[in-house]
N, C-alpha and C positions, 0 to 999 in steps of 0.2 A: 505493497500499499503505499502510496507517496507522502510522502511528509506535506504538511499543513502549509498552503502557502498564505501567504498575508501581503498584502499590495495598500501603499498608503499612498493615496494621491489628498495632495494640497487645495481646498479650493477657497476661493475671496471668504474674509472674515466675515459674513453675514449675521452671526451670533457673537454671544461673547464668551472669552474666553473660555469661562466655566461649562461653556454647555459643547456635550460634543455630538457630530452628527456618526452614525454607524451604518452602512449597507454590508447586509449580509449575502454573500451570493453560492452557488453548489464549483467547485473548486473547476470541474471538468464542464459541465453545461451552463453558466453563468447565469442559470437560473436564482430567481430570488428565492430564501429560506422565511418563509413566515415563522413565528412562534419559535426563535432562538433567544438564550436569553443569554444577558450580558449581566455580568457581574462586576462590581468593582472588590479587589480581592482584600479581606482586611477589614468589609465593611459591610453592613446591610444593603446598603447601595446597586439597585439592579435598572436592567430595563429589558422587557422584551419586543425584539422586529414584528411590524403590523403583516399584514397579507399583503406587500409590498416588498418585505424584506429590511423595513427601514424600522429604526429606532432612536430616539434621541435621550442623552443620559445627561446627568447635571454631576459635574465634579467638583472637590473642594481645591479652594486655592493651591498653587504649590505641586509639588510632584515630586518623583514620578509618580505615578500609577502605573497598576497591574491589571489587568484588566482576564477574565475568565469567560468565552463565548462556549458555547455548548449549544445542539440541538439533536432530534434525537434523528438517528443513524446516520450521526455524523461523529466523528472523532473531537474531542475536544481542543479547544485553541486559546494558548496563553502568549498574552500582548503587553508589550510593557513601552507607556506612553511617556514621553521627554519631559522635562517639567516643562515648557512651552507647548501644550497638544494640538495637533492639530486637528483643523475645525472636522472635519470630516475622515471618519475611517473606513475603508475598505474591506472587507473580509473575505477570505474563500475557502470553503470548510471541506475538507477531504472525506471521503464517504468514509463510514467505520465497515469493520471485516466482515459485520454483519447487514452490510445493507443490501441490496437487490446489484448481485454483480453486472458488469457491463457485456453480457453476453448480446450479441449481435443476431439478430434475427434475419433468416437466408428467405423464408419460406413469404414471406410479405414483398421481396424484391427491394424494398424502402432503404434497406440498410441500415436502419434506427436499431439501438438498441433497446431490449422485452420492455424496459421498462417507460421510455419514450415513443413505443410504436403504439399508435390508435390504435389497429389490430389488439385483439386478446389473443396472447397467446402463450402456452406454456411449453414452458423450456424443462426437459430434463436433462440434465446439466450431465459431465462427466464422470462426476465424483459419484449422482446415483446410481449410473450406467455400472459403475464400476462393484457396487456393491449391490446391486440385480445380479450382474455375473454370478456372483457367488449363487444366488439360486435357482440358474437356469441358463449356463452357455451355449445351450445350443439351437436357441432361436429369441426371441422378441415378444411371444408370448407373456410371461409375467411382466416387459414393462409395461404392456398396454393394459396386460388383466389388474396392475394395482393402482393404475391411472382414473379416476371420479369421471363419471359419467360414459366410463367407457367398459363393456363384457364381453369377452370375449368367451362366443359361442361355436362348441363342439357340433359339426356338422354328420359324422360315424363313430358308432360305437367301435369299430372293428379298428380303423385304419386312424381316429383319432383327428382328421381334417378338422380346420377349425378356420372361422372369421372373426372378425368383429365389428362391435355395433357401438356406434356411438350416439347417444342420447336415443335411444332406443330403435334405432335404423336399422336396417340390412347393411352387411358389408360395401354389398354395390353402390352406397351412396356418400361412399368415404374415399377419397383417391389416398392412395400409400405410394408416398415417392422418394426415390432416393436420390441426396444433390439436386434436388428441383424436378425430377426425371419418373414418365410411369414408368415403374418397369417391373411390377408386378400386379398387373389388374386381368382383369379376363380368366383366361382357363385357368389359371396359376393362383388366382384369389382363392381358391377353396385350400390350399396348400402355401400362401405366401408363411401367414406367420409361424409357419411350423419348417423353415427354409431359408429364413433370415437370420443367420449367427448375430448376436451382438456386438463382439469385443474391438471390429475398425472404429466403432462410430464416438465421434465428437459431444451430438447431443442429436435428442429425438426434437422434433418441432409437435404439439398439435394446436390445430388450430379448428375450433370448433364452433357449430352452425355454416349457413351457407356463404362459402368461397369460389363458386363458380367462375366469377368475374375474373382470379386470379388464374385458375388453371384448366380454367371449362369444364367438359361432361363429369360426373360425377362427385362433385364436389358441393354435395349437399346436404350431408352431414358435417362435412369437416374437412381434413387432408392431416397426415400423421407426414413426418416428410424428414427421413432419417438422413443426418448427416452426417458422414465419413470424415475423418480424420486427415488433415495437411502434416503433408513432411516438413521438419524445423530442423534446424543447425545443428541441433541438437539428437545425437543418434537416438533414437527407440528399438530396441527388440525385446522382445515379452513372448511371455509363452504361458499359457495352463492348461492344468490337467486336470479332469475333473473326474467322479465316478460316484455312481447313485446305487442305491440297496435296490431300485428297482432293473438292475442288473446294465446299466448304459456305461457309457465310457464317452468321453468327451476332449479333444486332443485341438489346442488353439496356439497359431504360433501370428506374432506382427512383428515387422518390421519398415520403419520409416527412416527417412536421413534425407538430406538437401542440400548443395551448396551454391555457391551467387548463379549457376548455369540449369544444372540439372539437380530434379529429387524422385524419388519414388516409394511408393509404401505397394505393399506387398503383406496379401491376407491370407492365410489357409487351413482347412479345418476340415478333424475329420470327427463325425458323430456315428456312434453303433449303440444299437436298442437292441437288447433280445426283446424276444416277444415274455409280455409280462401278462402275469394272472393275478390279482389281490386276493379276490373273490374266488378262485377256487374252484369254477363253471368249466373250466377246459376251454376259455376262449378269453383271446388276450384282452386286455384294456387298455392298454400299452403294444403297440404293433412293434412287429421286427424290423428294424430301420436299419443302411448302413448308407451314407453321405458324406459325399468329399463338396469342400467350397474349396475355388480360388481366384482372389479378386486383386490381380497386379494391378497399377497403376502409377504410369508415369507423366513425370512434370518438366516442363520449360519456362525457362525466365529469360528470354532473350534480353530484356533489360528493365531496369525499375518500374516499368509503367504496364508490363505486360507477362500476365499467367496464361500458359498451355496447357491443359492436359489429359490425358486418351487413357482408356484404364477396358478392361473385362472381368465380364461378372463370367463364371462357369460354375457350374452346379451339373453333380451329377447323383440321384437317391434311388434306393426301393427299400418301399414302404408294405411289410405285407402283413397282417392282421388275421385273426379268424381262429378256429381251430386248431389249438397246439400241438395235436398230433401228426395234422398235415403241416403246417409249419415248419414241424423240426423233417420233416419226409418219412414221420415214424409209418403215418400214414396218408392213403392215398385219395379216401373219397369222402373227408371231411370239406367243409366249406372255408376257402380261404376269398379275402378280398386285400386283391395287391395293386398300388399304386409304384407305376415306375415312370420317371421324368429327368429331363433334362432341361437344362438352360443352358443359353449361349447369348450374353449382348453387352454392346458395346458402350461406352461414351465417352464426349469428348466436350472439351470446355474450352472457351478461347474469352478473356476478359482486357480489355483496354482499359487503361485510366488515361485522361486525360488533362491537362493542366488546368483544363476551365473548370474542375469539378464534377467534370462527366466522364461517365462507364458506359463502354460497349458491351455485349455478355452475347455470345452466340455458343448453343448449346446442342448438341444432340447424341440419339441414342436409337440404335436397333435391337431388337429383342427377338429370340429365336425361342419356343416352350416348346415341347415336346410330350407328351403325357400318355402313358396306357394305364387305363382301368381293367383290369383282369377279374371277373368272378368264374367258377367252375363251369357257367354255361354261356358264358358273356363277355363281349371284348368291347371297350369303346377308346379309341387312338383317337387322339385330336393333335394336330399343328396348329399354334398361333404364333404370327408371323404383326412383329408391330413398329414402327418407328413414331422417333418424334425429333422435330426440328425447331429450333423458335431464336429469333434475334431480337434485343432489349435496349432500349438505350436510356440511362439514367442521367438525369442533370439533375445537380443541387443549387438550389438558389435561395440568395439570402433568408429568407422566410417561406420556401416550400420547394419540395422534390418531386419531380416528375419521372415518369416513367414508360414510356409508351412500344409498343412489338410487337409481333407476327407471328406465329404457329403453326404448325404444320405435325397432324395427328393423324397415322393410318393406321389400321388393322385389319388383317382378315382371318377368318378361320375355316381350315379345312376339317372334312371328316376323313380319319384312313380308316373306319374301322372294317373288317373284312365280311362283315352283314351289310356293310350300308350298300342301300338299293336305290338310292337318289341315281338321278341323272350326271350328277357332278359330285366329286368330294368337296369341290370349295363350298362353302354354304354361303357367305357374304364377304363383301370388302366394305371398309370402312376409310371415307376421309371425312377430318374435321379441320378446318382452317379456320383462322381465328384473329380478329387482331384487338388490342385491349392498350386503354388510357389505364394511368393513374397520377393522382396528386396528392400529395402528403403537406399541407398545411399550417403551419403554426401560426397559429390568429392570437394569439400571444399567450403569456408566461402558464399562463393557468388554459387555453384551448388548444387544441390540437385537431384539425380533421381531415380524413384519409377519405375521397372518394376516386371509384374505379369507374371504369365502362369495356364491354367487352362486346361482340358483336361477330359469332361463331355461324358457320354454314354447314351442316354436318348433312352430309351423302352416304348411305347406305345403301349399296348394291348386295342385293338380296336375288340369290341364285334360285329362284321360284317363280314360277310366271305370273302371279298375284300380290306379289310380295315388295315389289319395287312403285315407290311414287317421285315426285320431286324433292328437290333437297329441302330441309328444316333451318329457316333462319331463326336465329337468338340473339335480343339483344338484354343484356345483364348489367344492369347496374348494382354497382351497391356502397357502402358510409360505414363510416367508421367516428366517431366523434369522442374523442379523452380530453375529461375536465380535470385539470390539477387544483384544486380546493386548496389543500397545503401540504406540506412534505407527507404526514401523515393519510390522507385524505384523499381518493381520488375514483374516478368512474369515466366506466367505457360504454356506449350504445353503437349498436352497430347492426345490420341488416342487408338486404339484398336479394336476388334473385337466380335460382340456379335452375338446371336440367339435367337429365342422364338419357345420352345414347342407347342407341336401342341394341342389345345384349340379350345371349343367351344364357351367361351366366350368372342367373340367378341362387339364392342359396337352396330357394325350393328342388331346382333341378341339383346342385350339387347332391342335395342331399338323398338324392334320385338318382344318385352317380349316371343320371342324363342315360338312365333305362328306362324304356317307353316312353320319353318325351319326343316330340314329331320337333326337332330341329328347325326344318323344310319350313315351319309355320311364324317364324321369326319373319317382321314386318319392320319396311323402312319407317313409314308412320309411327312406329311404339316406341315414341319418345315423351320421356317423363317430365314434366317443371313440379316449380317449386319456390315457396315463398320461406325466408326464416328470417326472425329476429333474435338480439340475445341484448341484455344486460347488465355489466355488473358492477361491482361496489369495491373498492380494497379499502382497507384500514392498516394503518401501520404505525407502531407506537415501543418506545423501549419501558422496557418496568425496570428502572434500575438501571445502573453502568453497566449489567451484563446479562438480560436479558432484554429478547424480541419477541414482538408478540405481532401478528399478520394477520389479518381475518379477510376472507373473499367471499363474498358474495354472487352467483349467477343465476340469471333468470333467462329463460330462454323457448321459443316456439319456432315450429319448424310446420308446416301442412307441404305435403305431396298432392297432385292431382296427376291424372292418367296412366295408374301404373301401372307396370304390364305383370302380368301374374298367371299361372298356367292354371288350367280350366282341369274342375277336379276330378272331373271322371273319365273311364276310356283312355285312348291315349293323349297324354297331358299336351296341350297345343300352350301356345303365347300368347296372349291376348291383352285388350286395354279395357282396365277394368271401366265399371261408372261408378266413380264415387272418389274419396278422399281418401286419405291418411294424415293424420296426426301426430307429432308428440311435441307436451309443454312439459315444465317443471324448473327444477333449480337444483341448483351444487353449493353445496357451503363448505368451507377449504380451511382449516384454522394450524397457523404454524409458531411451534413455541419454542425460542431457542437459551437456553440457560447455558456459557462457559460451553461445555463439549459435550450435552448436553440437546438434544431435538428431540421436542416429540408433534406429530405429525396428525390430524383428526378431522375425517371427511363426511360427508353424506351426500345424498342422490335421491331428489326424489323422479320419478320419468313417470308420465301418464300419457298414454299411450291410448289414442280411440284409431280403429279402423271402419269404414262406414263406405263401402264397396259392393256391388250386388245384393247379397243375403249377407252376406259378414257385417259383423255389429260387436262392439268390445275392444278389448285392449289385443296390440299387437301377442301374440302367440311366443313366450319367454324372455319377456321382460320385465326383471325383475324392476316393481315400482321402489320400493326402498331395497338404497345401499348402505354401507359404513361401513370404512374403515379407521384402524387406529394405529398407529407404524413410533417404535421411538429407534432414536437411534445415536450411543454412546461412542465417540472416540476419540482418541489420543495417540499420538505418536506410535505405540505400539499395540494398541488395541483396537478391536474393532466388534461392538456387538449390539443387535436391532432384535425388535421383537413386533411382531403385527400381527395382527386379528383381522379380519374378513366376515361381516353381513350379508346374504341375501336374502330379501324378504321371498316370499311367496311370487311364483310364476305362471300365468295363466297356460295348459297343454293346449296344441291343436285341437283337442274335444272338448276345450267347454270347463274342464276341471283347473283343480289347481294344484298344484305340488306344494313340500314342506318350504320351509323356509330353514337355513340353517349357518353355521358360524365355522370359519377355518382361519388356525391358527400356525403362525410359525416361528422359525427360531435360529437369528446366526450369531454365529462368532467367528472372528480370524485373528489371527496373532500376526505381527506383524515386524519385519527386522530389515538393518543393513545390514552390509559387508563393503565397504568403501564405496563405490559409485553406484552401486550394485543395488535393491531390494527386491525382498523376498515377503509371499506371506503364506500361512497353509490356512483353509475353513472350513467350517461343518455346519450344515445348513440343515434343519429338521422341519421341512416342509409339512403344511398339514398333519401336525403330528399327533393332532387326535384320529386321525385317520378316516373322516367325513368323506362318503363318497356314494354316489347313485344308488348302487348296488345295496348298502346295506337300508333303503327306503322300499326297495321295487327288484324285481329280476327283470334283469337287463339283456336277458335271453332266453327264446323260449324253443321248442322243439327239438329237432332231433343234431345230432353234428353234422349231416347230411342237405336240411334241411331245413334251418336256422330261422327263428323268426327275432325282429331285433325291437328294442324300443325305440318309437319315431322321436320322441321328446329326450332329450340330455340337456338337465337345466340342472347337474352340479357335479362335483369333481368324477371322473371313474377310475384315475390310478391311485388315489389313497394317499397313504401318509408316505413320503418318501425321505431317505436321507442321503444327503451329498455331501462329499468332503474332497478336496483337492488342494495343488502347489499353483501358488501365481509367481512370476520369476521379470524383471525387468532388468535386465543387465545392460 
């Protein structure tokens, strides 16, 4: 943390020598600090700054005088006045260690830090990601599951495929990005949460509410941006080895380094999981999995104002669940469910900074995802190819920031299944062209306004004689207003319009494994539209010298129209439902920090309603009440934490109600240093009360060759898992 910066400016002597005018401002942003206290040391004489950050202090004759200046969230400053004090004293305070970090947000393209961004952004930083890696280094599911308002929804008992919902909306309404690129959508969405490893991430940015103006189709419930690490001049070489009581093994390695001209990052993982059956019904609750992931990335710095990066993401996974003797090749007649997938994606980014506070950014990605779903009498082979390209120009002005850009998104899907009887393997080709403009305006010290407008043209070419229609045009405005009442109080209000382009990849189709789903029924006019609003209030204060309390209260509302659903009987066909879907509610988050002790508490209330065709009531498998509580104690040598999560009752698809449940966890990590290297050993007790759905009901009925499975998964299926390992940074 920087030292306190004190600036003294002499003004015209307009007041008596015994009167001192003081201006207190933020050292980094130069914003005024209201409510700062100025105390004349050795006396009871003092003053407090007004809403403009100014105060007037009466001084006794003579001198010198010593002043102490303090404010909530800032380091105290001491200053000595000479025998003849100046009439005006200007003081800049540095944020304290527990002040909100200067984390730059990339999802909104504004380049502002999270505290100054009018759009509400939740940032999971590197420290918290490191803690979550102790719980599950294989994928990002645990990171999102423990975020308020986000529910990870398992879609298959046997393969443990999962998606995630923000504020009650299906996963297809949320964009999952990596470095601002849509690499994990469509056919891969049912597996993405389980296939993305977290250890090369710098931070995770979660933006809830309609964000289609930022990223186009699909960002109705929000977006999750996985921001990867950049190389630094200090070499980073780290390893993590983790083993679990559920017969899992995770091996991870990461390397990063740069010099004046070039840099490189390389991330490699190998994840192994044997079929695991905690309820002893001879069917797996965790599938047998073998996955390898490689992510090399190269950086070039031709000069001080340009950065070019190019990388590759390659992964290969075999995932098999079902009857244990068949998985182990002890029987050839039992039921199994296999998901074999391979991903290859490229990333490119060029950033050029100009002397006039402008930045030109060009980014591009190509992705190819191949997946085979294999059952005893059924096989579904699909190949999805997609690309994304964007050019944007950022310009900083004294009171505002402008971003203008264009992008092009292409997507296509082929059904390569052996039993496909359609005239063509190609199901659809989709092209989305967009242009967007965004302005972030600083209206005053208290108000900042961010507005945006996007125009998208969606052309879906369905290989179906009756499935094509004219291109669809969307005009998508959004706004976000930030109000800083004081250093303690702030509020954000935002809203916008959104849409979702036609897609085959819904949660219902994924749950059916695309079996008995008429893929040819997709139509180019099956676009969904939405409107959303959100409002939050933030409060932050210091309770004494070493305790910080922060509270965030969020309210949200989203309505979707023209929903794409599957017909309930016969061969399931995609169709547009007559009606709407609505979610509304609030989230409460509390954070308390005292020295090395951190406590977090949160509650989310999600009230959902579906009103289309003959369906009414809540959205199935959405908990109206969710509560979490975590504590963390950390020193240079030790880290230990406890967590508790509550999920309220959920409505099943048949209208009945599930039971509520609690899950508890505990983590312990011992750290050490040897020279410049660091290491730690950790152990984690996840869900140590062994809460699982199989304790509430039978998950599998029937015979080993013809089983039937529970259709609604609302609780953990794997139960208690103990894992531990070692981390090294060399």
